[in-house]
MIZAPA-91505 format. One record per atom (N, C-alpha, C, O): residue number from 0; residue in one letter; chain; atom name; x, y, z. Coordinates in steps of 0.1 Angstrom, whole numbers, plus 2048, in hexadecimal, padded with zeros to 3 digits. Each point is the difference from the previous one (the first is absolute). Layout:
% MIZAPA-91505
<r><kolfi>NUM</kolfi><vonu>A</vonu><nuti>A</nuti><titi>CA</titi><u>X</u><v>Y</v><w>Z</w></r>
...
% end
This chain:
% MIZAPA-91505
<r><kolfi>0</kolfi><vonu>M</vonu><nuti>A</nuti><titi>N</titi><u>E1E</u><v>EE1</v><w>36A</w></r>
<r><kolfi>0</kolfi><vonu>M</vonu><nuti>A</nuti><titi>CA</titi><u>7FF</u><v>7F9</v><w>80C</w></r>
<r><kolfi>0</kolfi><vonu>M</vonu><nuti>A</nuti><titi>C</titi><u>7EE</u><v>7FD</v><w>802</w></r>
<r><kolfi>0</kolfi><vonu>M</vonu><nuti>A</nuti><titi>O</titi><u>7F7</u><v>809</v><w>7FC</w></r>
<r><kolfi>1</kolfi><vonu>T</vonu><nuti>A</nuti><titi>N</titi><u>807</u><v>7EF</v><w>808</w></r>
<r><kolfi>1</kolfi><vonu>T</vonu><nuti>A</nuti><titi>CA</titi><u>7F0</u><v>7F9</v><w>803</w></r>
<r><kolfi>1</kolfi><vonu>T</vonu><nuti>A</nuti><titi>C</titi><u>802</u><v>804</v><w>80F</w></r>
<r><kolfi>1</kolfi><vonu>T</vonu><nuti>A</nuti><titi>O</titi><u>80A</u><v>801</v><w>807</w></r>
<r><kolfi>2</kolfi><vonu>E</vonu><nuti>A</nuti><titi>N</titi><u>7E5</u><v>802</v><w>7FC</w></r>
<r><kolfi>2</kolfi><vonu>E</vonu><nuti>A</nuti><titi>CA</titi><u>804</u><v>800</v><w>80C</w></r>
<r><kolfi>2</kolfi><vonu>E</vonu><nuti>A</nuti><titi>C</titi><u>800</u><v>7F5</v><w>80E</w></r>
<r><kolfi>2</kolfi><vonu>E</vonu><nuti>A</nuti><titi>O</titi><u>803</u><v>807</v><w>80A</w></r>
<r><kolfi>3</kolfi><vonu>R</vonu><nuti>A</nuti><titi>N</titi><u>7FB</u><v>7F2</v><w>7F7</w></r>
<r><kolfi>3</kolfi><vonu>R</vonu><nuti>A</nuti><titi>CA</titi><u>808</u><v>7F5</v><w>802</w></r>
<r><kolfi>3</kolfi><vonu>R</vonu><nuti>A</nuti><titi>C</titi><u>80F</u><v>801</v><w>800</w></r>
<r><kolfi>3</kolfi><vonu>R</vonu><nuti>A</nuti><titi>O</titi><u>807</u><v>7FF</v><w>80A</w></r>
<r><kolfi>4</kolfi><vonu>E</vonu><nuti>A</nuti><titi>N</titi><u>7FD</u><v>802</v><w>7EE</w></r>
<r><kolfi>4</kolfi><vonu>E</vonu><nuti>A</nuti><titi>CA</titi><u>812</u><v>808</v><w>801</w></r>
<r><kolfi>4</kolfi><vonu>E</vonu><nuti>A</nuti><titi>C</titi><u>803</u><v>809</v><w>809</w></r>
<r><kolfi>4</kolfi><vonu>E</vonu><nuti>A</nuti><titi>O</titi><u>808</u><v>7FF</v><w>809</w></r>
<r><kolfi>5</kolfi><vonu>E</vonu><nuti>A</nuti><titi>N</titi><u>7EF</u><v>80B</v><w>7F4</w></r>
<r><kolfi>5</kolfi><vonu>E</vonu><nuti>A</nuti><titi>CA</titi><u>801</u><v>80C</v><w>809</w></r>
<r><kolfi>5</kolfi><vonu>E</vonu><nuti>A</nuti><titi>C</titi><u>7FF</u><v>7FE</v><w>811</w></r>
<r><kolfi>5</kolfi><vonu>E</vonu><nuti>A</nuti><titi>O</titi><u>807</u><v>804</v><w>809</w></r>
<r><kolfi>6</kolfi><vonu>L</vonu><nuti>A</nuti><titi>N</titi><u>7EE</u><v>7F6</v><w>7F6</w></r>
<r><kolfi>6</kolfi><vonu>L</vonu><nuti>A</nuti><titi>CA</titi><u>7FF</u><v>7FC</v><w>80F</w></r>
<r><kolfi>6</kolfi><vonu>L</vonu><nuti>A</nuti><titi>C</titi><u>809</u><v>7FA</v><w>809</w></r>
<r><kolfi>6</kolfi><vonu>L</vonu><nuti>A</nuti><titi>O</titi><u>804</u><v>801</v><w>80B</w></r>
<r><kolfi>7</kolfi><vonu>E</vonu><nuti>A</nuti><titi>N</titi><u>7FF</u><v>7F3</v><w>7E8</w></r>
<r><kolfi>7</kolfi><vonu>E</vonu><nuti>A</nuti><titi>CA</titi><u>810</u><v>7F9</v><w>808</w></r>
<r><kolfi>7</kolfi><vonu>E</vonu><nuti>A</nuti><titi>C</titi><u>80B</u><v>807</v><w>7FE</w></r>
<r><kolfi>7</kolfi><vonu>E</vonu><nuti>A</nuti><titi>O</titi><u>80A</u><v>7FA</v><w>805</w></r>
<r><kolfi>8</kolfi><vonu>M</vonu><nuti>A</nuti><titi>N</titi><u>7FA</u><v>810</v><w>7F5</w></r>
<r><kolfi>8</kolfi><vonu>M</vonu><nuti>A</nuti><titi>CA</titi><u>809</u><v>810</v><w>803</w></r>
<r><kolfi>8</kolfi><vonu>M</vonu><nuti>A</nuti><titi>C</titi><u>800</u><v>805</v><w>80A</w></r>
<r><kolfi>8</kolfi><vonu>M</vonu><nuti>A</nuti><titi>O</titi><u>80A</u><v>803</v><w>807</w></r>
<r><kolfi>9</kolfi><vonu>W</vonu><nuti>A</nuti><titi>N</titi><u>7E5</u><v>7FF</v><w>7FE</w></r>
<r><kolfi>9</kolfi><vonu>W</vonu><nuti>A</nuti><titi>CA</titi><u>803</u><v>808</v><w>80E</w></r>
<r><kolfi>9</kolfi><vonu>W</vonu><nuti>A</nuti><titi>C</titi><u>800</u><v>7FB</v><w>80C</w></r>
<r><kolfi>9</kolfi><vonu>W</vonu><nuti>A</nuti><titi>O</titi><u>806</u><v>804</v><w>80A</w></r>
<r><kolfi>10</kolfi><vonu>K</vonu><nuti>A</nuti><titi>N</titi><u>7F1</u><v>7ED</v><w>7F4</w></r>
<r><kolfi>10</kolfi><vonu>K</vonu><nuti>A</nuti><titi>CA</titi><u>806</u><v>7F5</v><w>808</w></r>
<r><kolfi>10</kolfi><vonu>K</vonu><nuti>A</nuti><titi>C</titi><u>80D</u><v>805</v><w>807</w></r>
<r><kolfi>10</kolfi><vonu>K</vonu><nuti>A</nuti><titi>O</titi><u>802</u><v>807</v><w>80A</w></r>
<r><kolfi>11</kolfi><vonu>R</vonu><nuti>A</nuti><titi>N</titi><u>807</u><v>7F1</v><w>7EB</w></r>
<r><kolfi>11</kolfi><vonu>R</vonu><nuti>A</nuti><titi>CA</titi><u>812</u><v>7FC</v><w>802</w></r>
<r><kolfi>11</kolfi><vonu>R</vonu><nuti>A</nuti><titi>C</titi><u>802</u><v>810</v><w>805</w></r>
<r><kolfi>11</kolfi><vonu>R</vonu><nuti>A</nuti><titi>O</titi><u>808</u><v>802</v><w>809</w></r>
<r><kolfi>12</kolfi><vonu>M</vonu><nuti>A</nuti><titi>N</titi><u>7F4</u><v>806</v><w>7F4</w></r>
<r><kolfi>12</kolfi><vonu>M</vonu><nuti>A</nuti><titi>CA</titi><u>807</u><v>80F</v><w>805</w></r>
<r><kolfi>12</kolfi><vonu>M</vonu><nuti>A</nuti><titi>C</titi><u>7FC</u><v>801</v><w>80D</w></r>
<r><kolfi>12</kolfi><vonu>M</vonu><nuti>A</nuti><titi>O</titi><u>808</u><v>803</v><w>809</w></r>
<r><kolfi>13</kolfi><vonu>Y</vonu><nuti>A</nuti><titi>N</titi><u>7EA</u><v>7FA</v><w>7FA</w></r>
<r><kolfi>13</kolfi><vonu>Y</vonu><nuti>A</nuti><titi>CA</titi><u>7FF</u><v>804</v><w>80F</w></r>
<r><kolfi>13</kolfi><vonu>Y</vonu><nuti>A</nuti><titi>C</titi><u>803</u><v>7F8</v><w>80A</w></r>
<r><kolfi>13</kolfi><vonu>Y</vonu><nuti>A</nuti><titi>O</titi><u>800</u><v>804</v><w>80C</w></r>
<r><kolfi>14</kolfi><vonu>L</vonu><nuti>A</nuti><titi>N</titi><u>804</u><v>7EA</v><w>7F0</w></r>
<r><kolfi>14</kolfi><vonu>L</vonu><nuti>A</nuti><titi>CA</titi><u>807</u><v>7FC</v><w>809</w></r>
<r><kolfi>14</kolfi><vonu>L</vonu><nuti>A</nuti><titi>C</titi><u>80D</u><v>803</v><w>804</w></r>
<r><kolfi>14</kolfi><vonu>L</vonu><nuti>A</nuti><titi>O</titi><u>804</u><v>800</v><w>80B</w></r>
<r><kolfi>15</kolfi><vonu>R</vonu><nuti>A</nuti><titi>N</titi><u>804</u><v>803</v><w>7EA</w></r>
<r><kolfi>15</kolfi><vonu>R</vonu><nuti>A</nuti><titi>CA</titi><u>80B</u><v>807</v><w>801</w></r>
<r><kolfi>15</kolfi><vonu>R</vonu><nuti>A</nuti><titi>C</titi><u>800</u><v>807</v><w>80B</w></r>
<r><kolfi>15</kolfi><vonu>R</vonu><nuti>A</nuti><titi>O</titi><u>806</u><v>7FD</v><w>80B</w></r>
<r><kolfi>16</kolfi><vonu>A</vonu><nuti>A</nuti><titi>N</titi><u>7EF</u><v>811</v><w>7F1</w></r>
<r><kolfi>16</kolfi><vonu>A</vonu><nuti>A</nuti><titi>CA</titi><u>804</u><v>808</v><w>809</w></r>
<r><kolfi>16</kolfi><vonu>A</vonu><nuti>A</nuti><titi>C</titi><u>7FC</u><v>7FB</v><w>80B</w></r>
<r><kolfi>16</kolfi><vonu>A</vonu><nuti>A</nuti><titi>O</titi><u>807</u><v>805</v><w>809</w></r>
<r><kolfi>17</kolfi><vonu>V</vonu><nuti>A</nuti><titi>N</titi><u>7F0</u><v>7F4</v><w>7FB</w></r>
<r><kolfi>17</kolfi><vonu>V</vonu><nuti>A</nuti><titi>CA</titi><u>802</u><v>7FB</v><w>810</w></r>
<r><kolfi>17</kolfi><vonu>V</vonu><nuti>A</nuti><titi>C</titi><u>808</u><v>7F9</v><w>807</w></r>
<r><kolfi>17</kolfi><vonu>V</vonu><nuti>A</nuti><titi>O</titi><u>803</u><v>802</v><w>80C</w></r>
<r><kolfi>18</kolfi><vonu>R</vonu><nuti>A</nuti><titi>N</titi><u>801</u><v>7F7</v><w>7EC</w></r>
<r><kolfi>18</kolfi><vonu>R</vonu><nuti>A</nuti><titi>CA</titi><u>80C</u><v>7F9</v><w>804</w></r>
<r><kolfi>18</kolfi><vonu>R</vonu><nuti>A</nuti><titi>C</titi><u>80D</u><v>809</v><w>802</w></r>
<r><kolfi>18</kolfi><vonu>R</vonu><nuti>A</nuti><titi>O</titi><u>807</u><v>7FD</v><w>80A</w></r>
<r><kolfi>19</kolfi><vonu>G</vonu><nuti>A</nuti><titi>N</titi><u>7FD</u><v>80D</v><w>7ED</w></r>
<r><kolfi>19</kolfi><vonu>G</vonu><nuti>A</nuti><titi>CA</titi><u>80D</u><v>805</v><w>801</w></r>
<r><kolfi>19</kolfi><vonu>G</vonu><nuti>A</nuti><titi>C</titi><u>7F8</u><v>80E</v><w>813</w></r>
<r><kolfi>19</kolfi><vonu>G</vonu><nuti>A</nuti><titi>O</titi><u>808</u><v>806</v><w>806</w></r>
<r><kolfi>20</kolfi><vonu>M</vonu><nuti>A</nuti><titi>N</titi><u>7EE</u><v>7FB</v><w>7FC</w></r>
<r><kolfi>20</kolfi><vonu>M</vonu><nuti>A</nuti><titi>CA</titi><u>7FA</u><v>807</v><w>809</w></r>
<r><kolfi>20</kolfi><vonu>M</vonu><nuti>A</nuti><titi>C</titi><u>801</u><v>7F8</v><w>80A</w></r>
<r><kolfi>20</kolfi><vonu>M</vonu><nuti>A</nuti><titi>O</titi><u>801</u><v>804</v><w>80C</w></r>
<r><kolfi>21</kolfi><vonu>E</vonu><nuti>A</nuti><titi>N</titi><u>7FF</u><v>7EC</v><w>7F0</w></r>
<r><kolfi>21</kolfi><vonu>E</vonu><nuti>A</nuti><titi>CA</titi><u>801</u><v>7F8</v><w>811</w></r>
<r><kolfi>21</kolfi><vonu>E</vonu><nuti>A</nuti><titi>C</titi><u>80F</u><v>801</v><w>806</w></r>
<r><kolfi>21</kolfi><vonu>E</vonu><nuti>A</nuti><titi>O</titi><u>804</u><v>803</v><w>80B</w></r>
<r><kolfi>22</kolfi><vonu>D</vonu><nuti>A</nuti><titi>N</titi><u>804</u><v>7F9</v><w>7EB</w></r>
<r><kolfi>22</kolfi><vonu>D</vonu><nuti>A</nuti><titi>CA</titi><u>80C</u><v>800</v><w>7FE</w></r>
<r><kolfi>22</kolfi><vonu>D</vonu><nuti>A</nuti><titi>C</titi><u>809</u><v>80C</v><w>807</w></r>
<r><kolfi>22</kolfi><vonu>D</vonu><nuti>A</nuti><titi>O</titi><u>809</u><v>7FF</v><w>808</w></r>
<r><kolfi>23</kolfi><vonu>A</vonu><nuti>A</nuti><titi>N</titi><u>7F0</u><v>80F</v><w>7F1</w></r>
<r><kolfi>23</kolfi><vonu>A</vonu><nuti>A</nuti><titi>CA</titi><u>803</u><v>80B</v><w>80A</w></r>
<r><kolfi>23</kolfi><vonu>A</vonu><nuti>A</nuti><titi>C</titi><u>7FE</u><v>802</v><w>80E</w></r>
<r><kolfi>23</kolfi><vonu>A</vonu><nuti>A</nuti><titi>O</titi><u>808</u><v>805</v><w>808</w></r>
<r><kolfi>24</kolfi><vonu>I</vonu><nuti>A</nuti><titi>N</titi><u>7EB</u><v>7F7</v><w>7F8</w></r>
<r><kolfi>24</kolfi><vonu>I</vonu><nuti>A</nuti><titi>CA</titi><u>7FB</u><v>800</v><w>812</w></r>
<r><kolfi>24</kolfi><vonu>I</vonu><nuti>A</nuti><titi>C</titi><u>809</u><v>7F5</v><w>809</w></r>
<r><kolfi>24</kolfi><vonu>I</vonu><nuti>A</nuti><titi>O</titi><u>801</u><v>803</v><w>80C</w></r>
<r><kolfi>25</kolfi><vonu>Q</vonu><nuti>A</nuti><titi>N</titi><u>805</u><v>7EF</v><w>7EE</w></r>
<r><kolfi>25</kolfi><vonu>Q</vonu><nuti>A</nuti><titi>CA</titi><u>80A</u><v>7FB</v><w>807</w></r>
<r><kolfi>25</kolfi><vonu>Q</vonu><nuti>A</nuti><titi>C</titi><u>80C</u><v>801</v><w>803</w></r>
<r><kolfi>25</kolfi><vonu>Q</vonu><nuti>A</nuti><titi>O</titi><u>807</u><v>7FC</v><w>80A</w></r>
<r><kolfi>26</kolfi><vonu>A</vonu><nuti>A</nuti><titi>N</titi><u>7FC</u><v>80F</v><w>7E8</w></r>
<r><kolfi>26</kolfi><vonu>A</vonu><nuti>A</nuti><titi>CA</titi><u>811</u><v>801</v><w>806</w></r>
<r><kolfi>26</kolfi><vonu>A</vonu><nuti>A</nuti><titi>C</titi><u>7FE</u><v>80C</v><w>809</w></r>
<r><kolfi>26</kolfi><vonu>A</vonu><nuti>A</nuti><titi>O</titi><u>809</u><v>803</v><w>807</w></r>
<r><kolfi>27</kolfi><vonu>L</vonu><nuti>A</nuti><titi>N</titi><u>7EA</u><v>805</v><w>7FA</w></r>
<r><kolfi>27</kolfi><vonu>L</vonu><nuti>A</nuti><titi>CA</titi><u>800</u><v>80B</v><w>808</w></r>
<r><kolfi>27</kolfi><vonu>L</vonu><nuti>A</nuti><titi>C</titi><u>802</u><v>7FD</v><w>80B</w></r>
<r><kolfi>27</kolfi><vonu>L</vonu><nuti>A</nuti><titi>O</titi><u>80B</u><v>804</v><w>805</w></r>
<r><kolfi>28</kolfi><vonu>T</vonu><nuti>A</nuti><titi>N</titi><u>7E8</u><v>7F1</v><w>803</w></r>
<r><kolfi>28</kolfi><vonu>T</vonu><nuti>A</nuti><titi>CA</titi><u>7FF</u><v>7FC</v><w>808</w></r>
<r><kolfi>28</kolfi><vonu>T</vonu><nuti>A</nuti><titi>C</titi><u>80F</u><v>7F6</v><w>807</w></r>
<r><kolfi>28</kolfi><vonu>T</vonu><nuti>A</nuti><titi>O</titi><u>803</u><v>7FD</v><w>80C</w></r>
<r><kolfi>29</kolfi><vonu>R</vonu><nuti>A</nuti><titi>N</titi><u>803</u><v>7FF</v><w>7EB</w></r>
<r><kolfi>29</kolfi><vonu>R</vonu><nuti>A</nuti><titi>CA</titi><u>80C</u><v>7F6</v><w>804</w></r>
<r><kolfi>29</kolfi><vonu>R</vonu><nuti>A</nuti><titi>C</titi><u>80C</u><v>809</v><w>806</w></r>
<r><kolfi>29</kolfi><vonu>R</vonu><nuti>A</nuti><titi>O</titi><u>809</u><v>7FC</v><w>808</w></r>
<r><kolfi>30</kolfi><vonu>T</vonu><nuti>A</nuti><titi>N</titi><u>7F5</u><v>815</v><w>7EF</w></r>
<r><kolfi>30</kolfi><vonu>T</vonu><nuti>A</nuti><titi>CA</titi><u>807</u><v>807</v><w>804</w></r>
<r><kolfi>30</kolfi><vonu>T</vonu><nuti>A</nuti><titi>C</titi><u>7FF</u><v>808</v><w>80F</w></r>
<r><kolfi>30</kolfi><vonu>T</vonu><nuti>A</nuti><titi>O</titi><u>809</u><v>801</v><w>808</w></r>
<r><kolfi>31</kolfi><vonu>E</vonu><nuti>A</nuti><titi>N</titi><u>7EB</u><v>802</v><w>7F8</w></r>
<r><kolfi>31</kolfi><vonu>E</vonu><nuti>A</nuti><titi>CA</titi><u>7FD</u><v>804</v><w>811</w></r>
<r><kolfi>31</kolfi><vonu>E</vonu><nuti>A</nuti><titi>C</titi><u>804</u><v>7F8</v><w>808</w></r>
<r><kolfi>31</kolfi><vonu>E</vonu><nuti>A</nuti><titi>O</titi><u>806</u><v>803</v><w>80A</w></r>
<r><kolfi>32</kolfi><vonu>R</vonu><nuti>A</nuti><titi>N</titi><u>7F7</u><v>7F1</v><w>7F3</w></r>
<r><kolfi>32</kolfi><vonu>R</vonu><nuti>A</nuti><titi>CA</titi><u>804</u><v>7FB</v><w>80C</w></r>
<r><kolfi>32</kolfi><vonu>R</vonu><nuti>A</nuti><titi>C</titi><u>80F</u><v>7FB</v><w>803</w></r>
<r><kolfi>32</kolfi><vonu>R</vonu><nuti>A</nuti><titi>O</titi><u>803</u><v>7F9</v><w>80A</w></r>
<r><kolfi>33</kolfi><vonu>E</vonu><nuti>A</nuti><titi>N</titi><u>805</u><v>80A</v><w>7EF</w></r>
<r><kolfi>33</kolfi><vonu>E</vonu><nuti>A</nuti><titi>CA</titi><u>80F</u><v>7FE</v><w>7FE</w></r>
<r><kolfi>33</kolfi><vonu>E</vonu><nuti>A</nuti><titi>C</titi><u>802</u><v>80C</v><w>806</w></r>
<r><kolfi>33</kolfi><vonu>E</vonu><nuti>A</nuti><titi>O</titi><u>809</u><v>802</v><w>808</w></r>
<r><kolfi>34</kolfi><vonu>A</vonu><nuti>A</nuti><titi>N</titi><u>7F2</u><v>805</v><w>7F5</w></r>
<r><kolfi>34</kolfi><vonu>A</vonu><nuti>A</nuti><titi>CA</titi><u>804</u><v>80F</v><w>808</w></r>
<r><kolfi>34</kolfi><vonu>A</vonu><nuti>A</nuti><titi>C</titi><u>7FD</u><v>803</v><w>80C</w></r>
<r><kolfi>34</kolfi><vonu>A</vonu><nuti>A</nuti><titi>O</titi><u>804</u><v>809</v><w>808</w></r>
<r><kolfi>35</kolfi><vonu>E</vonu><nuti>A</nuti><titi>N</titi><u>7F3</u><v>7F0</v><w>7F9</w></r>
<r><kolfi>35</kolfi><vonu>E</vonu><nuti>A</nuti><titi>CA</titi><u>7F7</u><v>7FF</v><w>810</w></r>
<r><kolfi>35</kolfi><vonu>E</vonu><nuti>A</nuti><titi>C</titi><u>807</u><v>7FF</v><w>808</w></r>
<r><kolfi>35</kolfi><vonu>E</vonu><nuti>A</nuti><titi>O</titi><u>802</u><v>807</v><w>80A</w></r>
<r><kolfi>36</kolfi><vonu>A</vonu><nuti>A</nuti><titi>N</titi><u>807</u><v>7E8</v><w>7EC</w></r>
<r><kolfi>36</kolfi><vonu>A</vonu><nuti>A</nuti><titi>CA</titi><u>80A</u><v>7F3</v><w>80D</w></r>
<r><kolfi>36</kolfi><vonu>A</vonu><nuti>A</nuti><titi>C</titi><u>808</u><v>808</v><w>801</w></r>
<r><kolfi>36</kolfi><vonu>A</vonu><nuti>A</nuti><titi>O</titi><u>806</u><v>801</v><w>80B</w></r>
<r><kolfi>37</kolfi><vonu>L</vonu><nuti>A</nuti><titi>N</titi><u>7FF</u><v>808</v><w>7E9</w></r>
<r><kolfi>37</kolfi><vonu>L</vonu><nuti>A</nuti><titi>CA</titi><u>810</u><v>80F</v><w>803</w></r>
<r><kolfi>37</kolfi><vonu>L</vonu><nuti>A</nuti><titi>C</titi><u>7FF</u><v>805</v><w>80D</w></r>
<r><kolfi>37</kolfi><vonu>L</vonu><nuti>A</nuti><titi>O</titi><u>809</u><v>801</v><w>808</w></r>
<r><kolfi>38</kolfi><vonu>Y</vonu><nuti>A</nuti><titi>N</titi><u>7EC</u><v>803</v><w>7F9</w></r>
<r><kolfi>38</kolfi><vonu>Y</vonu><nuti>A</nuti><titi>CA</titi><u>7FC</u><v>80C</v><w>80E</w></r>
<r><kolfi>38</kolfi><vonu>Y</vonu><nuti>A</nuti><titi>C</titi><u>805</u><v>7F9</v><w>809</w></r>
<r><kolfi>38</kolfi><vonu>Y</vonu><nuti>A</nuti><titi>O</titi><u>80A</u><v>803</v><w>806</w></r>
<r><kolfi>39</kolfi><vonu>I</vonu><nuti>A</nuti><titi>N</titi><u>7EC</u><v>7F1</v><w>7FE</w></r>
<r><kolfi>39</kolfi><vonu>I</vonu><nuti>A</nuti><titi>CA</titi><u>7FE</u><v>7FA</v><w>80B</w></r>
<r><kolfi>39</kolfi><vonu>I</vonu><nuti>A</nuti><titi>C</titi><u>80F</u><v>7F8</v><w>802</w></r>
<r><kolfi>39</kolfi><vonu>I</vonu><nuti>A</nuti><titi>O</titi><u>804</u><v>801</v><w>80C</w></r>
<r><kolfi>40</kolfi><vonu>E</vonu><nuti>A</nuti><titi>N</titi><u>804</u><v>7FA</v><w>7ED</w></r>
<r><kolfi>40</kolfi><vonu>E</vonu><nuti>A</nuti><titi>CA</titi><u>80D</u><v>7FC</v><w>800</w></r>
<r><kolfi>40</kolfi><vonu>E</vonu><nuti>A</nuti><titi>C</titi><u>809</u><v>80E</v><w>805</w></r>
<r><kolfi>40</kolfi><vonu>E</vonu><nuti>A</nuti><titi>O</titi><u>80B</u><v>7FE</v><w>804</w></r>
<r><kolfi>41</kolfi><vonu>T</vonu><nuti>A</nuti><titi>N</titi><u>7F0</u><v>80F</v><w>7FD</w></r>
<r><kolfi>41</kolfi><vonu>T</vonu><nuti>A</nuti><titi>CA</titi><u>80C</u><v>809</v><w>801</w></r>
<r><kolfi>41</kolfi><vonu>T</vonu><nuti>A</nuti><titi>C</titi><u>7FB</u><v>800</v><w>814</w></r>
<r><kolfi>41</kolfi><vonu>T</vonu><nuti>A</nuti><titi>O</titi><u>806</u><v>806</v><w>809</w></r>
<r><kolfi>42</kolfi><vonu>G</vonu><nuti>A</nuti><titi>N</titi><u>7F2</u><v>7F6</v><w>7F7</w></r>
<r><kolfi>42</kolfi><vonu>G</vonu><nuti>A</nuti><titi>CA</titi><u>7FF</u><v>804</v><w>810</w></r>
<r><kolfi>42</kolfi><vonu>G</vonu><nuti>A</nuti><titi>C</titi><u>7FC</u><v>80E</v><w>801</w></r>
<r><kolfi>42</kolfi><vonu>G</vonu><nuti>A</nuti><titi>O</titi><u>803</u><v>807</v><w>80A</w></r>
<r><kolfi>43</kolfi><vonu>L</vonu><nuti>A</nuti><titi>N</titi><u>7F4</u><v>7FD</v><w>7ED</w></r>
<r><kolfi>43</kolfi><vonu>L</vonu><nuti>A</nuti><titi>CA</titi><u>7FE</u><v>813</v><w>803</w></r>
<r><kolfi>43</kolfi><vonu>L</vonu><nuti>A</nuti><titi>C</titi><u>7F2</u><v>7FD</v><w>807</w></r>
<r><kolfi>43</kolfi><vonu>L</vonu><nuti>A</nuti><titi>O</titi><u>7F8</u><v>7F7</v><w>802</w></r>
<r><kolfi>44</kolfi><vonu>P</vonu><nuti>A</nuti><titi>N</titi><u>80A</u><v>819</v><w>802</w></r>
<r><kolfi>44</kolfi><vonu>P</vonu><nuti>A</nuti><titi>CA</titi><u>7F3</u><v>7FD</v><w>80C</w></r>
<r><kolfi>44</kolfi><vonu>P</vonu><nuti>A</nuti><titi>C</titi><u>7F5</u><v>804</v><w>7F8</w></r>
<r><kolfi>44</kolfi><vonu>P</vonu><nuti>A</nuti><titi>O</titi><u>802</u><v>807</v><w>7F6</w></r>
<r><kolfi>45</kolfi><vonu>Q</vonu><nuti>A</nuti><titi>N</titi><u>7EA</u><v>7F1</v><w>80E</w></r>
<r><kolfi>45</kolfi><vonu>Q</vonu><nuti>A</nuti><titi>CA</titi><u>7FA</u><v>7FB</v><w>7F8</w></r>
<r><kolfi>45</kolfi><vonu>Q</vonu><nuti>A</nuti><titi>C</titi><u>7F3</u><v>80C</v><w>806</w></r>
<r><kolfi>45</kolfi><vonu>Q</vonu><nuti>A</nuti><titi>O</titi><u>802</u><v>805</v><w>80B</w></r>
<r><kolfi>46</kolfi><vonu>G</vonu><nuti>A</nuti><titi>N</titi><u>7F5</u><v>7FD</v><w>7EF</w></r>
<r><kolfi>46</kolfi><vonu>G</vonu><nuti>A</nuti><titi>CA</titi><u>7FA</u><v>80A</v><w>806</w></r>
<r><kolfi>46</kolfi><vonu>G</vonu><nuti>A</nuti><titi>C</titi><u>7FF</u><v>80E</v><w>7FC</w></r>
<r><kolfi>46</kolfi><vonu>G</vonu><nuti>A</nuti><titi>O</titi><u>806</u><v>804</v><w>7F6</w></r>
<r><kolfi>47</kolfi><vonu>P</vonu><nuti>A</nuti><titi>N</titi><u>7F3</u><v>804</v><w>812</w></r>
<r><kolfi>47</kolfi><vonu>P</vonu><nuti>A</nuti><titi>CA</titi><u>7FF</u><v>810</v><w>805</w></r>
<r><kolfi>47</kolfi><vonu>P</vonu><nuti>A</nuti><titi>C</titi><u>80C</u><v>7FD</v><w>806</w></r>
<r><kolfi>47</kolfi><vonu>P</vonu><nuti>A</nuti><titi>O</titi><u>809</u><v>802</v><w>7F9</w></r>
<r><kolfi>48</kolfi><vonu>Q</vonu><nuti>A</nuti><titi>N</titi><u>7F9</u><v>7FA</v><w>814</w></r>
<r><kolfi>48</kolfi><vonu>Q</vonu><nuti>A</nuti><titi>CA</titi><u>808</u><v>806</v><w>807</w></r>
<r><kolfi>48</kolfi><vonu>Q</vonu><nuti>A</nuti><titi>C</titi><u>80F</u><v>802</v><w>7FC</w></r>
<r><kolfi>48</kolfi><vonu>Q</vonu><nuti>A</nuti><titi>O</titi><u>808</u><v>807</v><w>805</w></r>
<r><kolfi>49</kolfi><vonu>G</vonu><nuti>A</nuti><titi>N</titi><u>7F9</u><v>7F2</v><w>7F1</w></r>
<r><kolfi>49</kolfi><vonu>G</vonu><nuti>A</nuti><titi>CA</titi><u>810</u><v>800</v><w>7F7</w></r>
<r><kolfi>49</kolfi><vonu>G</vonu><nuti>A</nuti><titi>C</titi><u>801</u><v>809</v><w>7F9</w></r>
<r><kolfi>49</kolfi><vonu>G</vonu><nuti>A</nuti><titi>O</titi><u>80B</u><v>803</v><w>7FB</w></r>
<r><kolfi>50</kolfi><vonu>A</vonu><nuti>A</nuti><titi>N</titi><u>7E7</u><v>807</v><w>801</w></r>
<r><kolfi>50</kolfi><vonu>A</vonu><nuti>A</nuti><titi>CA</titi><u>801</u><v>807</v><w>7F7</w></r>
<r><kolfi>50</kolfi><vonu>A</vonu><nuti>A</nuti><titi>C</titi><u>806</u><v>810</v><w>801</w></r>
<r><kolfi>50</kolfi><vonu>A</vonu><nuti>A</nuti><titi>O</titi><u>7F9</u><v>809</v><w>805</w></r>
<r><kolfi>51</kolfi><vonu>G</vonu><nuti>A</nuti><titi>N</titi><u>814</u><v>7F9</v><w>7F7</w></r>
<r><kolfi>51</kolfi><vonu>G</vonu><nuti>A</nuti><titi>CA</titi><u>806</u><v>809</v><w>801</w></r>
<r><kolfi>51</kolfi><vonu>G</vonu><nuti>A</nuti><titi>C</titi><u>80B</u><v>7FF</v><w>807</w></r>
<r><kolfi>51</kolfi><vonu>G</vonu><nuti>A</nuti><titi>O</titi><u>808</u><v>809</v><w>7FF</w></r>
<r><kolfi>52</kolfi><vonu>E</vonu><nuti>A</nuti><titi>N</titi><u>7FA</u><v>7ED</v><w>809</w></r>
<r><kolfi>52</kolfi><vonu>E</vonu><nuti>A</nuti><titi>CA</titi><u>80D</u><v>800</v><w>809</w></r>
<r><kolfi>52</kolfi><vonu>E</vonu><nuti>A</nuti><titi>C</titi><u>809</u><v>7F9</v><w>7F6</w></r>
<r><kolfi>52</kolfi><vonu>E</vonu><nuti>A</nuti><titi>O</titi><u>7FB</u><v>7F6</v><w>7FA</w></r>
<r><kolfi>53</kolfi><vonu>S</vonu><nuti>A</nuti><titi>N</titi><u>813</u><v>80F</v><w>805</w></r>
<r><kolfi>53</kolfi><vonu>S</vonu><nuti>A</nuti><titi>CA</titi><u>80A</u><v>7F7</v><w>7FB</w></r>
<r><kolfi>53</kolfi><vonu>S</vonu><nuti>A</nuti><titi>C</titi><u>80A</u><v>7F9</v><w>808</w></r>
<r><kolfi>53</kolfi><vonu>S</vonu><nuti>A</nuti><titi>O</titi><u>808</u><v>7F9</v><w>7FA</w></r>
% end
């Protein structure tokens, strides 16, 4: 494998890893928003005043 081929391989690996991380961050962000929306829909008390109350 030439140096140029090796550099191309590392570049492809790096780009694949970064894209995967970006996808994971987007999935986590989307899931957090969905969970927050569900919490808001339930009408549960928000903030410290609601903590510990049933």
